[in-house]
C-alpha positions in Angstrom: 167.5 73.9 57.5 164.4 73.1 59.5 161.9 76.0 60.0 159.2 76.0 62.7 155.7 75.0 61.4 153.5 78.1 61.1 149.9 78.1 62.3 147.3 77.6 59.7 144.1 79.7 59.1 140.6 78.4 58.9 140.3 75.6 56.5 137.7 76.2 53.8 134.6 73.9 53.9 134.5 71.3 51.4 131.5 71.3 49.1 130.0 68.4 51.0 130.3 70.1 54.4 128.9 73.3 53.0 125.9 71.5 51.7 125.3 69.7 55.0 125.6 73.0 57.0 123.1 74.7 54.7 120.7 71.8 55.0 120.8 71.9 58.9 120.3 75.7 58.9 117.2 75.3 56.6 115.8 72.5 58.8 116.2 74.6 61.9 114.6 77.6 60.2 111.7 75.5 59.0 111.2 73.9 62.5 111.1 77.4 64.1 108.7 78.6 61.5 106.4 75.6 62.1 106.5 76.1 65.9 105.8 79.8 65.6 102.8 79.2 63.3 101.3 76.6 65.6 101.5 78.8 68.7 100.1 81.7 66.8 97.2 79.6 65.5 96.5 78.2 69.0 96.4 81.6 70.5 94.1 82.9 67.8 91.9 79.9 68.3 91.6 80.3 72.1 90.9 84.0 71.7 88.1 83.2 69.2 86.6 80.6 71.6 86.6 83.1 74.5 85.0 85.8 72.4 82.3 83.3 71.3 81.6 82.2 74.9 81.3 85.7 76.2 78.9 86.6 73.3 76.8 83.5 74.1 76.7 84.5 77.8 75.6 88.0 76.9 72.8 86.5 74.8 71.7 84.2 77.6 71.6 87.1 80.0 69.5 89.2 77.7 67.1 86.4 77.1 66.8 85.7 80.9 66.4 89.4 81.5 63.6 89.6 79.0 61.8 86.5 80.3 62.3 87.0 84.0 62.2 90.8 84.3 60.7 92.5 81.3 57.8 90.2 80.6 56.5 89.8 84.2 56.7 93.6 84.8 55.0 94.4 81.5 52.3 91.9 82.4 52.0 93.4 85.9 51.8 96.9 84.6 49.2 96.0 82.0 47.1 94.0 84.5 47.2 96.1 87.6 47.3 99.4 85.7 44.6 98.7 83.1 42.8 95.4 83.5 42.4 94.5 87.2 38.9 95.1 88.5 38.3 97.2 91.7 37.4 95.2 94.8 35.4 96.8 97.5 35.4 95.7 101.2 32.5 95.9 103.6 33.3 95.3 107.2 31.1 94.4 110.2 31.8 93.6 113.9 29.7 91.6 116.4 30.0 89.5 119.5 28.4 86.3 120.6 27.4 86.3 124.3 25.3 84.2 126.7 22.0 85.4 128.2 23.3 84.7 131.7 26.0 86.7 133.4 29.3 85.0 132.3 31.3 83.4 135.1 35.1 83.5 134.6 36.8 80.1 134.8 40.1 79.6 136.5 42.2 80.5 133.4 39.9 83.4 132.4 40.1 85.0 135.9 43.9 85.3 135.3 44.2 86.0 131.6 40.9 87.8 131.1 39.9 85.4 128.3 36.1 84.8 128.1 34.8 81.4 129.3 35.4 78.4 127.1 31.7 78.0 126.1 31.6 81.6 124.8 34.8 81.0 122.8 33.4 77.8 121.4 30.1 79.5 120.3 32.1 82.3 118.7 34.2 79.9 116.8 31.1 78.0 115.6 29.9 81.2 114.1 33.2 82.1 112.4 33.6 78.6 111.0 30.1 78.7 109.7 30.8 82.0 107.8 33.7 80.4 105.8 31.9 77.1 105.3 30.1 75.5 102.4 26.9 75.7 104.4 27.1 79.5 104.3 27.7 79.4 100.5 24.7 77.2 99.9 22.5 79.3 102.3 23.5 82.5 100.6 22.9 81.2 97.1 19.2 80.7 97.9 18.7 84.4 98.2 21.9 86.0 96.8 23.2 84.8 93.5 26.9 84.6 94.5 28.0 82.9 91.3 26.6 85.7 89.2 28.1 88.4 91.5 31.6 86.8 91.4 31.4 85.4 87.9 30.1 88.5 86.0 31.7 89.2 82.6 32.5 92.7 83.7 35.1 91.3 86.2 38.6 90.8 84.9 39.4 87.2 83.8 42.0 86.6 86.6 39.8 87.7 89.5 36.4 86.4 88.5 35.1 82.9 89.2 34.2 80.4 86.5 30.5 79.8 87.1 30.7 76.3 85.6 33.0 75.0 88.4 31.5 72.8 91.2 30.6 74.0 94.7 33.8 72.7 96.2 35.8 75.1 93.9 33.5 78.0 94.7 33.9 77.3 98.5 37.7 77.6 98.0 37.1 80.9 96.1 34.7 82.1 98.8 37.3 81.5 101.6 39.6 84.0 99.7 36.8 86.7 99.5 35.6 86.5 103.1 37.8 86.8 106.3 37.0 86.6 110.0 39.1 87.3 113.0 38.4 87.2 116.8 40.0 89.8 119.1 40.4 88.7 122.7 39.6 89.3 125.5 36.5 91.1 124.3 35.7 88.3 121.8 34.8 90.7 119.0 34.4 89.1 115.6 35.5 91.2 112.7 34.0 90.2 109.3 35.4 91.5 106.0 33.8 90.7 102.7 35.2 91.5 99.2 33.0 92.1 96.2 33.4 93.9 92.8 30.9 96.6 93.5 30.3 98.6 96.7 26.6 97.6 96.8 27.3 93.9 96.4 29.8 94.0 99.3 27.2 95.5 101.6 24.5 93.2 100.4 26.6 90.1 101.0 27.7 91.3 104.4 24.1 92.0 105.5 23.1 88.5 104.3 26.0 86.9 106.3 24.9 88.7 109.5 21.3 87.5 108.9 22.5 83.9 108.5 24.6 84.1 111.6 21.6 85.3 113.6 19.6 82.4 112.1 22.3 80.0 113.3 22.3 81.5 116.8 18.5 81.1 116.9 18.8 77.5 115.8 21.3 76.9 118.6 18.9 78.5 121.1 16.0 76.3 119.9 18.2 73.2 120.2 19.4 74.1 123.7 15.8 74.9 124.8 14.6 71.6 123.4 17.4 69.6 125.0 17.0 71.4 128.4 13.2 71.0 128.6 13.3 67.4 127.3 15.9 66.4 129.9 13.9 68.1 132.7 10.7 66.3 131.6 12.5 63.0 131.5 13.8 63.5 135.0 10.4 64.5 136.2 8.8 61.4 134.7 11.3 59.2 136.4 10.8 60.9 139.7 7.1 60.5 139.3 7.5 56.8 138.7 9.7 56.5 141.8 7.0 58.4 143.9 4.2 56.2 142.6 6.2 53.0 143.5 6.9 54.3 147.0 3.3 55.3 147.6 2.1 51.9 146.3 4.4 50.1 148.7 3.2 52.2 151.6 -0.4 51.5 150.7 0.2 47.8 150.4 2.0 47.7 153.8 -0.9 49.6 155.4 -3.4 47.2 154.0 -1.4 44.2 155.1 -1.1 45.4 158.6 -4.6 47.0 158.6 -3.2 50.3 159.7 -3.8 53.7 158.3 -0.9 55.5 159.8 1.7 53.8 162.0 2.3 57.0 163.9 -1.4 57.5 164.6 -1.7 53.8 165.6 1.2 54.1 168.1 -0.2 57.3 169.6 -3.7 55.7 169.9 -2.4 52.6 171.6 -0.4 54.7 174.1 -3.4 56.9 174.8 -5.7 53.9 175.1 -3.3 52.2 177.5 -3.2 55.3 179.7 -7.0 55.4 179.7 -7.3 51.7 180.6 -4.8 52.1 183.4 -6.7 55.1 184.7 -10.0 53.1 184.6 -8.3 50.2 186.3 -7.1 52.5 189.2 -10.6 53.9 189.5 -12.1 50.4 189.5 -9.7 49.2 192.1 -10.4 52.3 194.3 -14.1 51.8 194.0 -13.7 48.1 194.7 -11.8 48.8 197.9 -14.3 51.4 199.0 -17.3 49.2 198.3 -15.6 46.3 200.1 -15.8 48.1 203.4 -19.6 48.2 203.1 -20.6 45.3 200.9 -19.7 41.7 200.9 -17.3 40.5 198.3 -19.9 38.0 197.0 -22.4 40.8 196.3 -23.4 41.2 192.7 -22.0 44.7 192.3 -18.7 43.5 193.7 -18.5 40.7 191.2 -19.2 43.2 188.4 -16.3 45.4 189.6 -14.1 42.3 189.8 -14.9 41.3 186.3 -14.3 44.8 185.0 -10.9 45.0 186.7 -9.9 41.6 185.3 -10.9 42.8 181.8 -9.0 46.0 182.2 -5.9 44.2 183.3 -6.1 41.9 180.4 -6.4 44.8 178.0 -3.5 46.5 179.6 -1.3 43.5 179.3 -2.2 43.0 175.7 -1.4 46.6 174.9 1.9 46.4 176.7 2.7 43.3 174.7 2.0 44.9 171.4 4.2 47.9 172.3 7.1 46.2 174.1 7.3 42.9 172.1 7.6 40.9 175.3 5.2 38.1 174.5 6.8 34.8 175.4 5.1 32.6 172.9 6.1 32.5 169.2 8.8 35.3 169.5 9.4 35.5 165.8 5.7 35.8 164.9 5.3 38.3 167.7 8.2 40.3 166.3 6.5 40.3 162.9 3.3 41.6 164.5 4.6 43.8 167.2 4.2 47.5 166.9 8.0 48.2 167.1 8.6 46.0 164.0 5.8 47.7 162.2 7.2 51.1 163.0 10.6 50.0 161.6 9.1 48.7 158.4 6.8 51.8 158.0 9.7 54.1 158.8 11.7 52.7 155.9 8.8 53.0 153.6 8.0 56.5 154.8 11.6 57.5 154.3 11.6 56.2 150.7 8.4 58.0 150.1 9.7 61.3 151.5 12.9 61.0 149.4 10.7 60.3 146.3 8.5 63.3 147.1 11.5 65.6 147.5 13.1 64.4 144.3 9.8 64.8 142.5 9.5 68.4 143.9 13.0 69.2 142.8 12.4 67.7 139.3 9.2 69.8 139.0 11.1 72.9 140.0 13.9 72.1 137.5 11.3 71.7 134.7 9.6 74.9 135.6 13.0 76.7 135.6 13.8 75.1 132.2 10.6 76.3 130.8 11.2 79.8 132.1 14.7 79.7 130.6 13.3 78.5 127.3 11.2 81.6 127.1 14.4 83.7 126.7 17.5 83.4 124.5 20.5 81.6 125.8 22.8 83.0 123.1 22.8 86.5 121.6 24.5 88.0 118.5 25.2 91.6 119.4 26.1 93.8 116.3 28.7 96.4 117.1 29.5 97.8 113.6 26.8 97.2 111.0 27.9 96.6 107.4 28.3 99.8 105.4 28.6 100.5 101.7 32.3 101.3 101.0 33.2 104.6 99.2 36.3 103.5 97.4 38.0 100.3 96.3 40.6 98.8 98.7 41.9 96.1 96.4 44.0 95.4 94.4 47.0 97.3 95.8 48.1 98.3 92.4 51.5 100.0 93.1 52.4 97.6 95.8 51.7 94.7 93.6 53.7 96.2 90.7 56.6 96.9 93.1 56.6 93.4 94.5 56.6 92.0 91.0 59.6 94.1 90.1 61.6 93.1 93.2 60.7 89.4 92.8 61.6 89.4 89.1 65.0 91.1 89.8 65.8 88.6 92.6 64.8 85.7 90.4 66.9 87.0 87.5 69.9 87.5 89.7 69.6 83.9 91.1 69.2 82.3 87.7 72.2 84.3 86.2 74.4 83.3 89.1 73.5 79.7 88.6 74.2 79.9 84.9 77.6 81.6 85.5 78.6 79.0 88.1 77.8 76.1 85.8 79.7 77.8 82.9 82.8 78.3 85.0 82.9 74.7 86.2 82.5 73.4 82.6 85.3 75.5 81.1 
């Protein structure tokens, strides 16, 4: 009898299959164990690197803070609080003006700014104050190198006396300041020194040197003005001498003393001769009624009338240039031609005389002007000895050092952080 086949249960593993299954399980466990160890090691390694980078960054920040903030501020506190020498300031004010009443130019009448010449003279003085020439002039009477290079002055502010004049001029420009306020043109002078007495002494010496400069400019302008006037007078005198010499030569050539007097004399003489001729003719006609024409007295009258007529004709010829013979020669010798020639010479002489008179007046005015000053230095505020030091501004300098150091520190730290993030 055939029975239906019953289902079978799980078949037991053979020893070989069991061994293979165990081997696969061990391999999988080992693989998982290796992966887990590698991940844990990588995590631990990255955490260590991050901690080391953060620690290095903190060290860099502290170093930068010490170098950029702590050190500068400690130095500033030590210098400005303990070492910096007091600096005293003496101030003076003055103006430079002309001896004449100033006339406003076109721009000055609108803006109120003084004339250009006054501005130029003022700038000459201010430039001289800050120049090497002022330093050299002061050193002859005031030992500036000793005043600014004394051992009692702190090492940062004092000047090294062994340095050349060019370096000292640069140092001088820092210790002296000038400013011009318009429209009054007032010059304000401030001078720094390390004692109050030295500040006043130097300021007084500067004002004295400025007055010497103004006096020198006055002397130069006087000399130039008088010299130019004398030269112009000499030239005018030479012109006048030449004109007078030409006039004298013309008079001698024509044998005349004065052309106007000669013309007047000829006219008067002609009138007299004509009057005499009329009288002679009247007398002749009267005598003719009683005496024969051949009588001696009649012949004398006839001769006289003939002579007078000849003289009258000659005088008319000289005045009217109507001689018929040798017209060109007559024109040279006629009185009208002489008058034209002498008129030109007389005009030249008159012009020369007027120019000479004007030049003489100009020279006299220049000499009168030379007796007074053309430029003046008017002190407004005289230098005074200061009572307290104005520099250095200790707390202001310390505060500015603190702000600058913090800003510098922040900028440098920001740059370092930016570079670190880009390199990570």
